[in-house]
N, C-alpha and C positions, 0 to 999 in steps of 0.2 A: 616469469612470474612463479611463484610457489604453487604446488597443487597437491592433491591427495586422492588416492583412489578410494572409492565407497566398497566397503566389504559387508559381508552378510550381518545383519542385526545393527548396521549403523543408522543413526537418526542424525539430523542437524544438530541437535543439542549435543549428541555424543561427539561429533566431529568438532564442533565449536569449542568443547571444553578441552578435547583432546589436543587441539591445535592452537589452543589460547587465543581464539578469535571470537567474534560475535556472529550470532546466527543472522542478524540483519546483513551483515557485511557478505556472507556466503550467499544469502538469498539475492542480494544485489549483484554480486559479480557473476553468478551463475544463472540469472534470470529464472529462479525458480518460483513457480506459482503454486504447485501442490508438492509439498514435501513428503506426502504420504506416498508419492509415486517415485521415490528415490530409487535409482537403479544400482544393482550390484555391478561393480566394475566401471561405473561412471567416474570420470575424473573431473573433480571439482577444484576450480581456482581458489586460491587463499589469498587473502589481503596482504599487502606488504607488513614488513615487520611493525611493531609498535612504535607510534610517533611519526609513521609515513603512512600517507594514502595515494592511492593511484587513480588518475583521472580516467572516467569511463565515458561512453557516449552519453551526451545530456548534461553532463556536469557543467557547473560553473562556479566561480569563486563564491557568489552568495549561496548556492545550494550545498557545497562543500562545508562552508562556515556554519550553516544552520544544522548540517548532519552531524557535525562533530563538536557542536557547543562552543564555538568561537565566533570571531568577526572577520569580515574581508579584510579589514585593515590589519589584523594580527596575522592573517594568512599571508598577505602581501610583504609584511615585514620579515615573516620566516622564509619567505622565497623571493628574495631581492631580484633574481634573474629571470623570473617567470612574468610574462605579460599576461595580466589577468582577462584580457580581451581577446587573447589567442591561445587559450588552453588546448592542448592536444592531447588526444585520447592516448593513454599509456604513461603520460607524464607522472612522475613520483614527486609528490609535494611534502615538505616537512611541515608537522602541525606544531602550533604553538605549544609550549610547555604544558599549560592547564588542559588543552584539549587532548594532548597525547596520554596525560594521566588518567583522563575520564574514559578512555576506551577499554571496555571490559566485555567479556562474553555476555550476550544477551539471553534471556529466557524465551522459550517459545513453547506453544502448546502442541507442536509437531512432534509426536512421539511414535509415529508409525515407522517400523523397521524398513530397511531398503529392500526392495522387490526387483524380480528379474526384468521388469520393464518400466519404463518412465519417460516423462517428457520434461521439458525444462526451459520455459520463458521467464521473463520478469526483471524489471528494474525501472529506473528514472528518477527524476527529481521530486522533491516533496513539497505539497502545497503550503501555503503559509497562512491560512485563515480558518477560522471556526465556523461550525455550520449555521445557516439561517433557519428560519421558521419552517415547519414541515408542511407538506400538503395536507388538505383535508383527507378524513378517514375515507378510503373508498368504499363505494357500495358493493353490493354482491356481485354485479356482473356488468357495470357500465364504469366509463371513466368520470373523473371528478374535475370540477372548475378549480383552476388555481386559486391559491389563497392570496391575501393582500401582499404588498411589498415585504420582502423577508427583513429579518433584522440585520443590522450591519454587522459584518464579521469581525472577529477580533483575532489577534495573533495566537498561534499555536505553538507548542513546543516541538522540536525536531525529535529524531529517533523513534518514531511510533508508527511508521507507515508500513502498510502491507501492499504488496504489488500484484497486479494482475495484467499479465502481458507487460504492456508499457504504461498502463494505468496505475496510478498511486492513490490509495485510500488512507484517510487519516483514521486507523482502526482504534486508537485509543479515544477518539474524539466523539464517538457515537452518543447522541443525547436522546433519551426517551422522552417523547411528547404524549399528550392525551391520545387515548385510542390505540395505544401499542405502535404507534409511529416512531421510527428512529432514523435520525439525520445525521449525516457527517460530512466533512469537506472531501472533494475528490478532485483530482487532477487527471483527467482522461486524455487518451489520444485517439486520432481518428482511425488508426488501424485497429483498435479495440472496440470502439463503441460508435463508429461512423462520424460523418463530418459535422452533424447537428449536435449530438451529445458531446462532442469533442470540446465544445465550448461551455460545458457545464462546470459549475464550481461546487456543487454539492449534490448528494444523492440521498433520498429517502427510502426507507425499506418498511414494508408492512408484513411482518412474519405471519400473522393470522390467514393472509390470502396469497403469500408468497409474491406479492406485487412490489414494484418499485416505481419512482418517479425522479426526474433529474431536474435540477435548477439551472436553467438556461437563461443568460441575459437577464438575471433576477426575476424571472418567471417560471413557475413550476409547471412542467408538462404533465399530461393526464397519467393516471396509474395504468401499468400494464404488466403483463407477465413477460419477464425477460426470455429471450430466444434461447433455445437450448444449446448448452456448451459455450454459451457467450460469456465474456468478462462480468456482465451484468447479473447472469445468473448465478455465476460462482460467488459473487459478492453477497446476493441474497441468501445461498445455501450455507456458506459459511457462517453468516451472522446468525441465521435463524436455527441452526443446528442445536444450540445450546441455549436458547431463550424461549420463554412462554410470556405471552401476553393476555394476563387475566383481565386486563382493562379493555381489550380490544373487542370490536364488535364481533357478532357471530356472522363471519364471512366464509363461505364454502371455498375451499381451496382448488385451484385449477388443477386439471389433470396433470400427472408427471410429464415432464418432457420426454 
């Protein structure tokens, strides 16, 4: 597999532009959750040449088709010797012509230069539905009863996901609801959020109080402050870093973790 070494001043945007790849592929292949902690000297894997994609753990024909804007049937026709039910990690698949032309370097807000120390998790498949109704607005210091049954999800576009460990969030799908509550689709894993929240299909964030709630089996759990250094906390911090909620209630923020 192709690779590149991070040098001083590098960002994911700069590397993607220099190598002619997308930031999304760099994040997925190298399991990056915090681009600002890019490490000088770190070796980053590069995706295969244009028109070819490499299978990584968790990939299926369906997720690959969604990620690259094509269909399972088109992928199968382009790769007649590949068994779609037995995809092997590392396999190189040809993309249909339309999908191959659509692969362009993606934009990102990660502009922090490489540092001498860093971490690197992240990747997995993308969810396929849009957010449901949000929970009720949280009170100052207590949990809230869940709302009525959520709205039926609708299909969402691919190529807009953000990764937290092995948990994937529809970052372009955040919807603002009354009271400053924001909701989007999430596909979590047990390793990142525990066995209960691993069944969640959406997450709600209330930036005025830095709390979140998860939609589990179509029922919203009570609001709470995410555990320090958890995937949930990083989702809240990343979302709330650049938003304000003028319509939100006056809720005192919890102590910093």
